[in-house]
C-alpha positions as CSV (number, residue, x, y, z in Angstrom):
1,M,10.5,-14.2,27.7
2,T,7.5,-13.9,26.0
3,S,4.9,-10.8,26.5
4,P,1.4,-12.1,26.9
5,S,-0.3,-11.4,23.3
6,R,-3.4,-13.1,22.9
7,P,-6.3,-11.2,21.6
8,Q,-8.9,-10.5,24.6
9,E,-12.5,-10.2,24.2
10,I,-12.4,-6.3,25.5
11,T,-14.3,-3.0,24.7
12,R,-11.8,-0.3,25.7
13,L,-8.5,1.5,24.6
14,R,-7.2,1.4,28.6
15,D,-7.9,-2.8,28.7
16,L,-5.8,-3.4,25.8
17,S,-2.4,-4.7,27.2
18,S,1.2,-3.0,27.2
19,H,2.0,-5.5,24.4
20,Q,-1.1,-5.0,21.9
21,V,-0.7,-0.8,22.7
22,R,3.2,-0.8,22.0
23,S,2.5,-3.3,19.1
24,G,-0.2,-1.0,17.2
25,I,1.7,2.1,17.7
26,A,5.2,0.2,16.0
27,A,2.9,-0.6,13.4
28,W,1.1,2.4,12.6
29,L,4.7,4.2,12.6
30,G,6.1,1.8,10.6
31,W,3.2,2.6,7.7
32,L,3.0,6.2,8.4
33,F,7.0,6.3,7.4
34,D,6.2,3.9,4.7
35,G,4.2,6.4,3.2
36,L,6.9,9.4,4.1
37,D,9.7,7.2,1.7
38,M,7.6,6.2,-0.1
39,H,6.6,9.7,-1.7
40,L,10.0,11.6,-1.1
41,Y,10.8,11.1,-4.6
42,T,7.8,11.7,-6.2
43,L,8.1,15.4,-4.9
44,V,11.8,15.8,-6.7
45,A,12.0,13.1,-9.4
46,T,12.4,15.4,-12.2
47,A,14.4,17.7,-10.8
48,F,17.3,15.4,-8.6
49,V,17.2,13.4,-12.1
50,A,17.7,16.1,-14.5
51,Q,20.5,17.5,-11.7
52,L,22.4,13.7,-12.2
53,M,22.3,13.5,-16.1
54,V,23.4,17.5,-16.5
55,L,20.4,18.0,-18.5
56,P,17.4,20.5,-18.6
57,E,14.0,19.6,-16.7
58,S,12.2,19.8,-20.2
59,D,14.7,16.9,-21.6
60,P,12.4,13.9,-22.9
61,S,15.3,11.9,-21.7
62,V,14.8,12.9,-17.9
63,G,11.3,11.8,-17.9
64,Q,12.2,8.5,-19.4
65,H,14.8,8.0,-16.8
66,G,12.5,9.2,-14.2
67,A,10.3,6.4,-15.4
68,I,12.9,3.9,-15.3
69,I,13.5,4.6,-11.6
70,Q,10.0,4.5,-10.6
71,A,9.6,1.3,-11.9
72,G,12.7,-0.2,-10.5
73,F,11.2,1.1,-6.9
74,L,7.8,-0.8,-7.9
75,V,9.7,-4.1,-8.8
76,G,11.5,-3.9,-5.6
77,W,8.1,-3.1,-3.9
78,A,6.8,-6.5,-5.0
79,L,10.2,-8.8,-4.4
80,G,10.2,-7.1,-1.0
81,G,6.9,-7.7,0.2
82,A,7.5,-11.3,-0.8
83,F,10.9,-11.4,0.8
84,F,10.4,-10.2,4.1
85,G,6.9,-12.0,4.2
86,R,8.8,-15.2,4.3
87,V,11.5,-13.8,6.7
88,G,8.8,-12.8,9.2
89,D,7.5,-16.1,9.0
90,L,11.0,-17.7,9.7
91,L,12.4,-14.9,12.5
92,G,9.3,-13.2,13.7
93,R,7.1,-10.2,13.0
94,S,8.9,-8.0,15.8
95,R,12.3,-9.0,14.4
96,T,11.3,-8.4,10.3
97,L,9.4,-5.3,11.1
98,T,12.4,-3.8,12.3
99,L,14.5,-5.1,9.2
100,T,11.8,-3.7,6.8
101,I,12.3,-0.2,8.3
102,L,15.6,-0.1,8.6
103,T,16.0,-1.2,5.0
104,Y,13.8,1.4,4.0
105,A,15.2,3.9,5.9
106,C,18.9,3.3,5.6
107,F,18.4,3.6,1.4
108,T,16.4,6.2,1.2
109,G,18.7,8.0,3.2
110,L,21.9,6.8,1.0
111,S,20.3,8.3,-2.0
112,F,21.7,11.5,-0.9
113,F,24.9,10.2,-2.0
114,A,23.3,9.2,-5.9
115,Q,26.0,10.8,-8.7
116,T,24.4,9.1,-11.7
117,W,20.9,8.0,-12.3
118,W,21.5,4.4,-12.1
119,H,22.6,5.1,-8.4
120,L,19.5,6.4,-7.4
121,M,17.6,3.7,-9.2
122,I,19.3,1.1,-6.9
123,F,19.2,3.2,-4.1
124,R,15.1,3.3,-4.5
125,F,15.0,-0.5,-5.5
126,L,16.7,-1.6,-2.3
127,A,14.7,1.1,-0.1
128,A,11.4,-0.1,-2.1
129,L,12.4,-3.7,-0.6
130,G,11.6,-2.8,3.0
131,I,8.8,-0.5,2.4
132,G,6.7,-3.7,0.3
133,G,7.6,-6.1,3.5
134,E,6.8,-3.9,6.4
135,W,3.1,-4.2,4.8
136,A,2.8,-7.8,5.0
137,V,4.7,-8.3,8.3
138,G,2.7,-5.1,10.3
139,A,-0.5,-6.2,9.5
140,S,0.1,-9.9,10.4
141,L,1.6,-8.5,14.1
142,L,-1.5,-7.1,14.9
143,S,-3.7,-9.4,13.7
144,E,-2.1,-11.6,16.1
145,T,-2.2,-9.5,18.8
146,W,-5.1,-7.1,18.9
147,P,-9.0,-8.3,19.6
148,K,-10.5,-10.0,16.6
149,K,-13.5,-7.5,16.7
150,W,-11.3,-4.3,16.4
151,R,-10.2,-5.6,13.3
152,P,-12.0,-3.4,10.9
153,W,-11.0,-0.3,12.7
154,I,-7.1,-1.5,13.0
155,A,-7.3,-2.0,9.0
156,A,-8.6,2.0,8.7
157,T,-6.6,3.0,11.1
158,L,-3.3,1.5,9.3
159,Q,-4.4,2.4,6.2
160,S,-4.5,5.9,7.4
161,A,-1.5,5.8,8.4
162,V,0.0,5.9,5.0
163,N,-2.4,8.7,4.2
164,C,-0.7,10.3,6.9
165,G,2.9,10.1,5.7
166,V,2.3,11.1,2.1
167,L,0.8,14.4,3.5
168,L,4.2,14.7,5.9
169,A,6.1,14.1,2.9
170,C,4.4,16.9,1.2
171,L,5.3,18.9,4.3
172,A,8.9,17.8,3.9
173,G,8.7,18.9,0.4
174,W,7.3,22.5,1.3
175,L,10.1,22.8,4.2
176,L,12.9,22.2,1.9
177,A,11.2,24.1,-1.1
178,G,14.6,25.9,-2.8
179,Q,17.1,23.6,-1.0
180,E,19.1,20.8,-3.1
181,P,16.3,18.1,-4.3
182,R,18.6,15.2,-2.9
183,F,18.3,16.9,1.2
184,I,14.7,15.5,0.8
185,F,15.9,12.1,1.2
186,L,17.5,12.4,4.2
187,I,14.3,13.0,6.2
188,G,13.9,9.4,5.3
189,V,16.2,8.5,8.0
190,L,14.4,9.4,10.8
191,P,12.5,6.0,10.8
192,A,15.7,4.3,11.6
193,F,15.7,5.4,15.0
194,L,12.2,3.9,15.4
195,T,13.8,0.2,15.0
196,L,15.7,1.0,18.6
197,W,12.3,1.4,20.2
198,I,10.8,-1.8,18.6
199,R,13.5,-4.0,19.4
200,K,13.6,-3.2,23.4
201,A,10.0,-2.9,23.7
202,V,7.4,-5.0,21.2
203,P,8.1,-8.6,22.0
204,E,7.5,-11.9,19.3
205,T,3.7,-12.8,19.3
206,E,2.7,-15.3,21.4
207,A,0.9,-17.5,18.2
208,W,4.1,-16.9,16.1
209,E,5.9,-18.5,19.4
210,Q,3.3,-21.2,20.1
211,A,3.4,-22.2,16.0
212,R,7.0,-22.2,16.0
213,E,7.6,-24.9,18.8
214,G,7.9,-28.3,17.7
215,Q,6.9,-27.3,13.8
216,P,8.9,-27.1,11.1
217,V,8.2,-23.8,8.9
218,P,6.2,-24.4,5.9
219,R,8.2,-24.0,2.4
220,I,6.5,-21.4,0.1
221,G,5.1,-24.3,-2.2
222,D,3.0,-25.1,0.8
223,L,1.0,-22.0,-0.3
224,F,-0.8,-24.4,-3.4
225,G,-0.4,-27.2,-1.4
226,P,-4.3,-29.2,-1.1
227,S,-5.2,-27.4,2.5
228,V,-4.3,-23.6,1.2
229,R,-4.2,-23.1,-2.4
230,G,-7.7,-22.0,-2.7
231,V,-7.4,-19.5,-0.7
232,T,-3.5,-18.5,-2.6
233,W,-5.0,-18.2,-6.2
234,R,-8.4,-16.4,-4.8
235,V,-6.9,-13.8,-3.2
236,M,-3.7,-13.6,-5.7
237,L,-6.4,-12.8,-8.4
238,I,-8.6,-10.4,-6.8
239,C,-5.5,-8.6,-5.8
240,A,-4.2,-8.8,-9.3
241,V,-7.4,-7.4,-11.3
242,S,-8.4,-4.9,-8.1
243,L,-5.1,-3.5,-8.0
244,T,-4.4,-3.1,-12.3
245,A,-7.6,-0.9,-12.1
246,H,-6.7,0.9,-8.8
247,W,-3.1,1.8,-9.8
248,T,-4.2,2.9,-13.5
249,F,-6.5,5.1,-11.7
250,L,-3.4,6.3,-10.2
251,F,-1.2,6.5,-12.9
252,W,-2.7,8.0,-15.6
253,Q,-5.3,10.6,-13.7
254,Q,-2.8,13.4,-14.1
255,K,-2.4,12.9,-17.6
256,H,-6.6,13.2,-17.5
257,I,-6.3,15.9,-15.2
258,L,-4.5,18.3,-17.5
259,S,-6.3,17.0,-20.6
260,L,-9.3,18.7,-19.2
261,P,-10.1,21.8,-21.4
262,E,-10.2,24.3,-17.9
263,I,-6.9,23.2,-17.3
264,A,-5.1,22.8,-20.8
265,S,-5.2,26.4,-21.1
266,L,-3.6,27.3,-17.9
267,A,0.0,28.1,-17.2
268,K,2.7,25.7,-16.0
269,E,1.8,27.1,-12.2
270,G,-1.8,26.6,-12.5
271,K,-1.6,23.1,-14.1
272,D,1.0,22.3,-11.3
273,N,-1.6,23.7,-8.7
274,A,-4.1,21.3,-10.4
275,L,-2.7,18.3,-10.3
276,V,-1.6,18.8,-6.2
277,T,-5.7,19.9,-5.4
278,A,-6.7,16.8,-7.2
279,L,-4.2,14.3,-5.2
280,M,-5.2,16.3,-2.1
281,W,-9.4,15.8,-3.3
282,I,-8.0,12.1,-3.3
283,M,-6.0,11.6,0.0
284,F,-8.8,13.1,1.7
285,G,-11.4,11.0,0.2
286,S,-9.2,8.6,0.9
287,L,-8.5,9.0,4.7
288,L,-12.5,9.2,5.2
289,G,-13.2,6.0,2.9
290,N,-11.1,3.8,5.3
291,Y,-13.6,4.4,7.9
292,I,-16.4,4.0,5.8
293,A,-14.6,0.3,5.0
294,G,-14.2,-0.1,8.4
295,A,-17.8,0.6,9.5
296,L,-19.1,-1.6,6.8
297,A,-16.9,-4.7,7.6
298,K,-18.1,-4.5,11.2
299,W,-21.8,-4.1,10.0
300,L,-21.9,-6.7,7.0
301,G,-18.4,-8.8,7.7
302,Y,-15.4,-8.5,5.3
303,R,-16.5,-10.4,2.4
304,K,-19.6,-8.3,1.8
305,S,-18.0,-4.7,2.1
306,I,-15.4,-6.0,-0.2
307,V,-18.1,-7.2,-2.7
308,L,-19.7,-3.9,-2.2
309,M,-16.6,-1.2,-2.1
310,M,-15.1,-2.8,-5.3
311,A,-18.6,-2.5,-7.2
312,A,-19.2,1.0,-5.9
313,Y,-15.2,1.7,-7.1
314,F,-16.7,0.7,-10.3
315,V,-19.5,2.7,-10.9
316,I,-18.2,5.6,-9.9
317,M,-15.2,5.1,-12.4
318,Y,-17.8,4.8,-15.1
319,I,-19.8,7.7,-14.3
320,S,-16.3,9.7,-14.0
321,F,-14.7,8.2,-16.9
322,S,-17.8,7.6,-19.3
323,R,-17.5,11.4,-20.3
324,T,-15.5,14.5,-19.9
325,W,-16.7,16.3,-17.0
326,D,-15.8,20.1,-15.7
327,W,-13.5,20.3,-13.2
328,E,-15.3,21.2,-10.1
329,T,-17.1,18.4,-10.9
330,T,-14.0,16.1,-11.0
331,K,-12.8,17.0,-7.9
332,I,-15.9,15.7,-6.1
333,Q,-15.5,12.5,-8.2
334,F,-12.1,12.1,-7.2
335,A,-12.7,12.5,-3.5
336,I,-15.0,9.7,-3.7
337,I,-12.8,7.7,-6.0
338,G,-10.4,8.2,-3.0
339,A,-13.0,6.7,-0.6
340,C,-13.5,3.7,-2.5
341,Q,-10.0,3.4,-2.5
342,G,-10.6,2.2,1.4
343,V,-11.2,-1.4,0.6
344,F,-7.7,-1.7,0.3
345,G,-7.2,-1.5,3.5
346,L,-9.8,-4.3,4.3
347,F,-7.3,-6.1,2.7
348,T,-4.8,-5.8,5.8
349,M,-6.7,-7.3,8.4
350,C,-8.8,-9.8,5.9
351,L,-6.4,-11.7,4.2
352,P,-3.1,-12.5,6.6
353,P,-5.5,-14.3,9.0
354,L,-6.4,-16.7,5.7
355,F,-3.5,-18.5,6.0
356,P,-1.9,-20.2,8.8
357,V,0.3,-18.8,11.0
358,L,3.4,-19.9,10.2
359,L,2.2,-19.0,6.5
360,R,0.7,-15.9,7.7
361,T,3.4,-13.2,6.2
362,T,4.5,-15.5,3.3
363,G,1.1,-15.9,1.9
364,S,-0.4,-12.3,2.2
365,G,3.2,-11.1,1.3
366,F,3.3,-13.1,-1.5
367,C,-0.1,-12.7,-3.2
368,Y,-0.5,-9.1,-2.6
369,N,2.8,-8.4,-3.8
370,I,2.2,-10.8,-6.8
371,G,-1.0,-8.8,-7.7
372,R,1.0,-5.5,-7.6
373,I,3.7,-6.7,-10.6
374,V,0.5,-7.7,-12.5
375,A,-1.3,-4.1,-11.6
376,A,2.2,-2.2,-12.8
377,G,2.1,-4.5,-16.5
378,G,-1.4,-3.6,-16.6
379,T,-1.5,0.0,-16.1
380,V,1.2,0.1,-18.9
381,F,-1.3,-1.9,-21.4
382,F,-4.2,0.3,-20.8
383,G,-2.0,3.4,-21.5
384,I,-0.9,1.6,-24.7
385,F,-4.1,-0.4,-25.6
386,V,-5.8,3.3,-26.1
387,K,-5.9,5.9,-28.5
388,V,-2.5,7.9,-28.5
389,G,-3.3,11.0,-25.3
390,N,-6.9,9.5,-24.6
391,Y,-6.3,8.8,-21.0
392,R,-10.0,9.2,-20.1
393,E,-10.7,6.1,-22.1
394,A,-7.8,4.2,-20.7
395,L,-9.9,4.8,-17.0
396,L,-13.0,3.7,-18.6
397,Y,-11.5,0.7,-19.5
398,A,-9.9,-0.1,-16.4
399,G,-12.8,0.4,-14.2
400,F,-14.6,-2.6,-15.6
401,L,-11.7,-4.4,-13.8
402,F,-13.5,-4.1,-10.8
403,I,-16.0,-6.2,-11.6
404,P,-14.5,-9.7,-11.7
405,A,-12.5,-8.6,-8.6
406,A,-15.7,-8.1,-7.0
407,L,-17.2,-11.6,-8.2
408,V,-14.3,-13.4,-6.9
409,S,-14.4,-11.7,-3.4
410,L,-17.6,-13.4,-3.1
411,M,-15.8,-16.8,-2.6
412,L,-13.5,-15.2,0.2
413,P,-13.6,-17.5,3.0
414,L,-14.3,-15.2,5.4
415,E,-17.3,-14.0,7.3
416,K,-18.4,-11.4,10.2
417,D,-20.0,-14.6,12.1
418,E,-17.4,-17.0,11.8
419,P,-14.8,-16.1,14.0
420,A,-12.9,-19.2,14.1
421,I,-12.2,-19.1,10.2
422,L,-9.7,-16.4,10.7
423,D,-7.2,-18.8,12.2
424,Q,-8.1,-21.7,10.0
425,P,-7.2,-21.8,5.9
426,A,-9.6,-22.5,3.5
427,D,-9.7,-25.1,0.8
């Protein structure tokens, strides 16, 4: 029996249906545990890989194999978004959300049993399939159940769940400090219990079930058909270019911090503290930026807000890396950069409704994750392109990519005052 799930023009939380409330809780918790399982490895990467390889942590092979494992994770993340996006259109949002969470929970937990570095790489790759898939499925679930006028705030809240998951991973690392590094992966099993509740409490969306009645599910190739390909190419280009710049910052910012004169002279403990401090400034800025992005979307609409925040991301990247700043100024700049990252929260509610219902998770998952694959290669390119050790220059050049990303975003067919377009593909 299908529960009513058509979005209503409501203004208060208490007016939401029980189905809408349960869908919101399920998606938020899914994203929270996404952030948790995503970052558990980074907390123990060096120590665990060194243990598996029976080498000291300072051995160059440890860092190289740790990077290979992380690369495998990124590839799995991208493939999982495309794969489970397709499954979401075939089986439904609720069922697929269950599968994605179960996938990343089980394989994160199985990392505990890794005996060699390549065991760990396989487990991280398989866990990433679920983490990548959860994005498109959770976003589509809420875009089809919650009121349209609330979507900017939903996007901000969902994106904040990932930030909270990262902080939860940091808490797990603190609680397990001094323990065998493999034990932290057992924390990643906890999301599996969430799937028991989702299957019982969260029915499929009415939009998906109505679309399935008497209609064949479109093929993946239909993303490039006459009625949808315009959206597909634009979204792919925006994701590829902006995520390349964004990931270049996330990947190389630690090296930049370590190159600052005030930090380079510190002992290992001082350097580690500086890296953690920088990450915290980015995370707190991002939490605030998610809601800044939501407020802008309510005021200006998605398209103008995305363009504005892309442009702001370029400006702060240019200011931050056109010269070397002192450590105190750098922390403030990193918080502002984190705030600009709220633009990716808008993608959550903006992208899925651009595609027809039965191509919704396929389209958003495919485009976003193709962009992630391009970004992975682009991140390496910027590190190789610049002079050895000049990470500031790599970050400066990467920031210019937000200019074409903003220009292409001007062509997104989504406007605040045209709600009907939310459910229709654009040419």
